[in-house]
Structure formats: C-alpha cells, structure tokens
MIDRENZA-559623 format. One record per residue (C-alpha): x, y, z; residue number from 1; residue in three letters. Coordinates in pm, 1 decimal. Example, Ala and Ser with C-alpha at 12.3 -4.5 7.8 and 13.67 -1.06 7.14 Angstrom:
2
        px        py        pz    k    r
    1230.0    -450.0     780.0    1  ALA
    1367.0    -106.0     714.0    2  SER
This chain:
259
        px        py        pz    k    r
       0.1      -0.6       4.5    1  MET
     153.8     337.0    -105.4    2  PRO
     225.8     574.3     181.9    3  PRO
       9.2     841.3      21.3    4  TYR
    -344.5     818.0    -119.9    5  SER
    -309.9    1098.7    -371.1    6  GLY
    -188.8    1070.6    -730.0    7  ARG
      28.7    1334.5    -887.3    8  TYR
     -73.7    1336.7   -1255.4    9  ILE
     205.8    1412.9   -1517.2   10  TYR
      30.9    1339.8   -1844.7   11  ALA
    -273.7    1195.4   -2022.9   12  ILE
    -153.5     958.3   -2296.8   13  VAL
    -283.0     742.0   -2570.4   14  GLU
    -238.4     368.1   -2539.3   15  THR
    -381.3     243.5   -2875.6   16  TRP
     -47.6     227.5   -3051.4   17  LYS
     148.9     -59.3   -2885.4   18  SER
     157.3    -276.7   -2586.6   19  ASP
     530.7    -300.7   -2582.8   20  ALA
     582.8      53.3   -2451.7   21  ARG
     680.7      94.7   -2086.8   22  PRO
     398.6     114.1   -1828.4   23  LYS
     638.0     227.8   -1561.0   24  SER
     921.9     483.5   -1552.1   25  LEU
    1072.3     351.9   -1224.3   26  GLY
    1086.9     508.9    -887.3   27  ASN
    1134.3     871.0   -1007.9   28  THR
     828.0    1050.8    -888.4   29  GLY
     821.5    1401.1    -765.4   30  ILE
     894.9    1477.9    -400.2   31  GLY
    1221.3    1276.0    -378.5   32  GLY
    1050.5     983.8    -195.9   33  ARG
    1121.5     706.5    -458.7   34  GLY
     762.6     690.1    -570.7   35  ASP
     693.5     480.4    -888.7   36  GLU
     572.8     673.2   -1194.8   37  VAL
     331.9     429.9   -1363.8   38  TYR
      44.2     409.6   -1599.0   39  LEU
    -321.5     401.9   -1513.9   40  ILE
    -531.9     277.1   -1815.6   41  GLN
    -890.7     323.9   -1922.3   42  HIS
    -979.5     178.9   -2258.7   43  LYS
    -721.0     315.8   -2506.9   44  ASP
    -607.5     614.6   -2300.5   45  ILE
    -429.3     644.5   -1967.6   46  GLY
    -255.5     876.1   -1714.0   47  ALA
     100.2     853.4   -1587.2   48  PHE
      97.6     920.9   -1214.5   49  VAL
     288.3     871.0    -886.4   50  SER
     175.8     854.3    -525.8   51  ALA
     150.2    1186.7    -362.5   52  SER
      17.4    1382.8     -63.2   53  PRO
    -309.9    1558.8    -156.3   54  VAL
    -139.5    1906.8    -112.6   55  ALA
      25.8    2144.8    -367.2   56  PRO
     398.0    2114.9    -422.2   57  TYR
     633.1    2393.5    -368.1   58  GLN
     760.0    2539.1    -703.4   59  ILE
    1119.7    2450.6    -641.0   60  SER
    1387.9    2404.2    -899.4   61  ARG
    1406.7    2033.5    -803.3   62  GLU
    1032.4    1970.7    -812.6   63  ASN
    1000.6    2164.5   -1143.2   64  ALA
    1283.8    1969.3   -1304.9   65  MET
    1135.0    1638.9   -1192.0   66  THR
     798.4    1734.2   -1343.3   67  HIS
     955.3    1827.5   -1672.8   68  GLU
    1199.0    1533.2   -1693.5   69  ARG
     906.7    1292.0   -1628.4   70  THR
     700.2    1440.3   -1908.3   71  ILE
     993.3    1433.4   -2139.9   72  GLU
    1053.9    1083.2   -2063.4   73  ALA
     683.1     988.4   -2129.2   74  ILE
     699.7    1179.0   -2460.2   75  MET
     960.5     938.8   -2598.2   76  LYS
     704.5     670.3   -2626.7   77  ASP
     360.3     827.1   -2617.6   78  TYR
     141.5    1102.4   -2761.9   79  THR
      71.6    1310.3   -2457.4   80  ILE
    -136.9    1585.9   -2304.3   81  LEU
     104.0    1729.7   -2039.0   82  PRO
     -50.5    1841.5   -1715.1   83  MET
      37.2    2168.0   -1541.1   84  GLN
     269.6    2157.4   -1243.5   85  PHE
     107.6    2010.6    -914.7   86  SER
    -203.8    1850.3   -1063.6   87  MET
    -303.4    1611.8    -781.6   88  ILE
    -603.7    1373.4    -763.1   89  ALA
    -731.3    1256.0    -427.0   90  GLU
    -693.3     893.6    -517.7   91  SER
    -619.4     641.0    -798.4   92  GLU
    -994.6     591.7    -835.2   93  SER
   -1027.0     968.5    -891.0   94  SER
    -780.5     943.8   -1179.5   95  VAL
    -994.2     661.3   -1324.0   96  VAL
   -1304.7     863.7   -1295.7   97  ALA
   -1134.8    1159.4   -1468.8   98  LEU
   -1033.4     933.6   -1754.8   99  LEU
   -1394.1     785.1   -1777.5  100  GLU
   -1565.0    1120.3   -1759.7  101  LYS
   -1332.6    1299.9   -2005.6  102  SER
   -1267.9    1004.8   -2233.4  103  TYR
   -1407.0    1154.4   -2545.5  104  ASP
   -1232.2    1495.3   -2492.0  105  LEU
    -902.7    1338.1   -2406.8  106  PHE
    -901.6    1094.1   -2705.4  107  LYS
   -1001.5    1377.5   -2958.3  108  ALA
    -707.4    1597.1   -2832.0  109  GLN
    -465.5    1301.5   -2835.2  110  LEU
    -566.7    1216.6   -3194.8  111  GLN
    -522.6    1579.9   -3293.1  112  ARG
    -174.9    1585.7   -3150.2  113  LEU
     -61.8    1235.9   -3261.8  114  GLU
     255.0    1256.1   -3474.4  115  GLY
     308.7    1617.2   -3398.6  116  LYS
     557.4    1805.2   -3183.2  117  LYS
     584.5    2161.2   -3046.6  118  GLU
     882.8    2386.9   -3148.9  119  LEU
     958.8    2721.0   -2989.7  120  GLY
    1120.4    3035.4   -3138.0  121  LEU
    1219.2    3352.2   -2963.0  122  LYS
    1366.0    3664.5   -3116.4  123  GLY
    1575.3    3923.1   -2924.2  124  MET
    1728.9    4249.1   -3027.3  125  PHE
    2085.5    4319.2   -2914.2  126  PRO
    2146.8    4541.5   -2605.6  127  GLU
    2242.6    4824.4   -2849.5  128  THR
    1885.5    4850.7   -3001.5  129  ILE
    1794.8    5149.0   -2777.4  130  PHE
    2113.6    5343.6   -2876.3  131  GLN
    2053.5    5257.2   -3241.8  132  GLU
    1698.9    5386.7   -3234.7  133  LEU
    1811.6    5710.6   -3058.3  134  LEU
    2086.0    5769.0   -3324.1  135  SER
    1903.2    5645.0   -3631.2  136  LYS
    1532.0    5742.9   -3592.3  137  ASN
    1483.3    6074.0   -3779.9  138  GLU
    1176.5    6186.8   -3573.1  139  ALA
    1361.7    6114.2   -3245.6  140  ILE
    1676.5    6295.8   -3373.4  141  GLN
    1480.9    6604.2   -3481.9  142  LYS
    1303.2    6623.9   -3145.2  143  ARG
    1629.3    6587.6   -2959.1  144  LYS
    1778.9    6873.0   -3168.4  145  GLU
    1474.2    7096.7   -3080.2  146  GLU
    1507.0    7027.5   -2710.4  147  LEU
    1883.4    7091.3   -2716.1  148  VAL
    1827.4    7430.2   -2880.8  149  ARG
    1575.3    7519.3   -2606.3  150  ARG
    1842.2    7443.5   -2341.7  151  GLY
    1869.0    7172.1   -2081.6  152  ARG
    1591.8    6913.6   -2125.7  153  PRO
    1331.0    6899.5   -1852.0  154  SER
    1195.5    6580.1   -1683.4  155  GLN
     891.6    6595.2   -1915.5  156  SER
    1111.9    6633.6   -2223.9  157  ASP
    1309.3    6314.8   -2124.0  158  LEU
     973.8    6137.3   -2068.3  159  ILE
     873.2    6239.5   -2421.0  160  GLU
    1192.4    6116.2   -2577.1  161  ILE
    1148.6    5796.1   -2377.2  162  GLY
     796.9    5740.9   -2518.9  163  LYS
     920.7    5807.3   -2875.4  164  MET
    1189.8    5552.2   -2837.5  165  VAL
     932.9    5297.3   -2701.6  166  GLU
     704.0    5366.4   -2997.8  167  ALA
     985.2    5317.7   -3238.6  168  ALA
    1099.8    5001.7   -3061.8  169  LEU
     743.8    4859.1   -3078.4  170  ASN
     730.5    4938.4   -3450.2  171  ALA
    1050.5    4754.9   -3502.7  172  GLU
     921.9    4461.4   -3296.8  173  LYS
     602.9    4436.9   -3498.1  174  ALA
     786.3    4464.3   -3832.0  175  ARG
    1024.3    4180.1   -3770.8  176  TYR
     775.2    3966.2   -3585.1  177  ARG
     529.0    3977.9   -3880.3  178  GLU
     808.3    3925.2   -4138.4  179  GLU
     918.3    3600.4   -3966.0  180  ILE
     569.0    3478.0   -3899.8  181  LEU
     481.0    3528.7   -4259.8  182  ALA
     749.7    3282.5   -4355.7  183  VAL
     692.9    3019.1   -4081.6  184  LEU
     315.8    3027.7   -4022.7  185  ARG
     236.2    2855.4   -4345.1  186  PRO
     458.8    2562.1   -4267.6  187  ILE
     305.8    2474.0   -3927.6  188  ALA
     -15.0    2298.6   -3848.3  189  GLU
     -81.0    2561.3   -3580.7  190  GLU
      90.8    2863.9   -3447.8  191  THR
      69.9    3031.0   -3107.6  192  LYS
     220.6    3370.5   -3047.7  193  VAL
     276.2    3440.6   -2675.0  194  ASN
     344.8    3768.1   -2492.6  195  PRO
     719.5    3868.4   -2486.4  196  THR
     892.9    3862.3   -2147.3  197  THR
    1157.0    4139.3   -2186.1  198  THR
    1200.5    4476.0   -2335.5  199  ASP
    1426.2    4347.9   -2610.1  200  ARG
    1227.4    4036.4   -2703.0  201  MET
    1011.3    4086.0   -3009.7  202  PHE
     898.4    3721.3   -3077.0  203  LEU
     781.6    3441.8   -2856.1  204  ASN
     606.5    3182.6   -3068.7  205  ALA
     525.5    2819.6   -3071.9  206  ALA
     470.4    2597.6   -3372.3  207  PHE
     293.5    2258.2   -3393.9  208  LEU
     449.3    2050.2   -3660.1  209  VAL
     488.9    1703.3   -3805.9  210  THR
     834.4    1551.8   -3867.8  211  ASP
     825.2    1661.5   -4229.4  212  GLU
     723.3    2014.6   -4139.5  213  GLN
    1004.1    2026.5   -3871.0  214  GLU
    1260.1    1978.9   -4148.7  215  SER
    1118.6    2266.6   -4352.2  216  GLU
    1089.4    2479.1   -4038.4  217  MET
    1452.7    2417.6   -3950.1  218  ASP
    1560.2    2521.4   -4304.0  219  LYS
    1360.5    2844.0   -4294.9  220  LYS
    1470.0    2940.1   -3938.9  221  VAL
    1837.0    2905.7   -4058.1  222  ASN
    1774.8    3116.3   -4362.0  223  GLU
    1591.1    3384.6   -4147.3  224  ILE
    1892.7    3393.4   -3900.5  225  ALA
    2141.0    3424.2   -4177.7  226  GLU
    1939.7    3698.3   -4361.6  227  HIS
    1900.8    3915.7   -4045.0  228  TYR
    2246.2    3847.8   -3897.3  229  GLU
    2345.9    4146.1   -3682.9  230  GLY
    1989.5    4273.5   -3647.9  231  LYS
    1873.8    4019.9   -3387.2  232  PHE
    1931.9    3671.6   -3251.8  233  LYS
    1690.8    3382.3   -3262.3  234  LEU
    1655.9    3106.8   -3010.7  235  LYS
    1505.0    2794.7   -3160.6  236  TYR
    1412.4    2485.1   -2953.2  237  PHE
    1210.7    2168.7   -2942.8  238  GLY
    1084.3    1883.6   -2916.7  239  ASN
     850.5    2035.7   -2655.7  240  LEU
     546.0    1906.2   -2465.4  241  PRO
     248.4    2070.4   -2659.7  242  PRO
     144.7    2303.5   -2369.0  243  TYR
      66.4    2586.3   -2622.3  244  ASN
    -180.0    2365.4   -2813.3  245  PHE
    -381.4    2202.5   -2546.8  246  LEU
    -758.1    2275.1   -2579.5  247  ARG
    -871.1    2152.0   -2242.6  248  LEU
    -922.1    2302.3   -1908.4  249  VAL
    -863.7    2034.5   -1637.5  250  ILE
    -947.8    2092.9   -1268.4  251  THR
    -892.5    1870.9    -969.9  252  LEU
   -1272.1    1816.1    -925.2  253  ASP
   -1253.0    1612.6   -1250.5  254  ASN
   -1440.6    1878.8   -1446.5  255  ALA
   -1283.0    1885.9   -1795.5  256  THR
   -1392.9    2119.6   -2067.1  257  GLU
   -1282.9    2220.1   -2414.7  258  SER
   -1078.4    2535.1   -2402.4  259  ALA
C-alpha cells in the first residue's frame, strides 16, 4: 500500500499504438521519496501518475525539473497531453473517474496531436537597440535637436523622448515579428504567439509541426537567422510538450472542458 493516497498526474496519454511500450518509469516520482511513476489505463487512453500527498507542491527547481523530466520521458514513447505543475487527484480511483468522464475529450485531443511536436522560437534584439533607435530614428533625432536648442531638457522632455523610443521599438518589434511569422506560419499545423517577457524580445512563438514540417521549419529558421544576422538573434528549440496547443481546461474536481 503506497504511503500516500493522492496521485500526482504528469500526463494523459494514448495507449492504442502498442502494448510493448513501458507502463512504468521506475521510482522517479516528484518529491524525492522514490515513488513509482506508472500508467493507469482506461480503454485506449491512460494517465502517468505517482503516489503523492494531496497538497500542492512548492515550485522549487528540483520539483519543477522532476515534473519536466518525467513528461519528457513519457513523450519518448507516447502522444501526450502534459499536465500543469502540481495536478493532484485525491486517489487512484479519482484518476480513473477523470479518464472515464473525459474520455471523448482526451481521445479527440490526443488524436489531434498524434505525430506532431511543439517547437519554440524567440527573437531578441541586441542590447544596443536603444542606442541605435536614438541615433538613427529621424523623428527622435529631430525632437532631440529641438530640445537641445531650447536648453537643458526637463523631466517631461526626457519622458517624451522615452515614449518616442518606446514607440519606435514597438514598431521595429512588430515589423520583424510579422516578417518572420509570414514565412513560418504557412509551414506549421498551428501557430501560437505568446506575450514577450523582456524589453528586447520581439517574438515568442510556438509551432505545432509534423516531422516533415519540422525539417522545412529548420531550414527556414536558419535562412532567417542568416538574412537578419546582426539585426537580432533567434533562439530555436524543441521537441517540447505541446502545452501551447492544449484545448482543455482540467481541474482537480474532475471537471474537464474544451478550451
């Protein structure tokens, strides 16, 4: 009998492909207790889980890495719907009830994602972008010259220049973002553009692709990086869990809806 009644859910998976795939990942569960990560099946879908206290986990580096490593290990053999961090059911029977209640939704989403992977692409301007805008933007230059002729700039003058730089930066971001997406969007099955996370980041996108599309995407990303060398840098990564393309809202009370 496991020491904890709860079940930490890592991912919902399809089980219709092959019986030869692993049903256990060994004693690698979250929390460092040596809990087994194993498959609970219902018809031709299932959930990989491990025993857990029925309480949220602290978002520590170790816990987050265990969660991600486990999902990555499952992805090697299964099409998955990755769960968010600290998704815990009250018991094994609660997991079975979730699989039963949401079977049609889970299966439809697994079929949609079968044979596909998520790739990520981020675009970042160099640290010199602000100086470049100050020195090369004609409108900003003209306004700076007007302020210099008037004497020492006031605080409101500096704020005005700052807003002009921000507007020019946003225009540059939009320009390069749309130029890149115009090339890559037609290749992918689906594209998700997420908010940027720093002042210099202008692109934070995810692409859902097949293996064939991945090869074309690799080629085009390399061409873009070469064409715009010196303008910005691209960070390209994958094979990722398809978090950006899940169309489900899953809660601990087993209520599952289409997103």
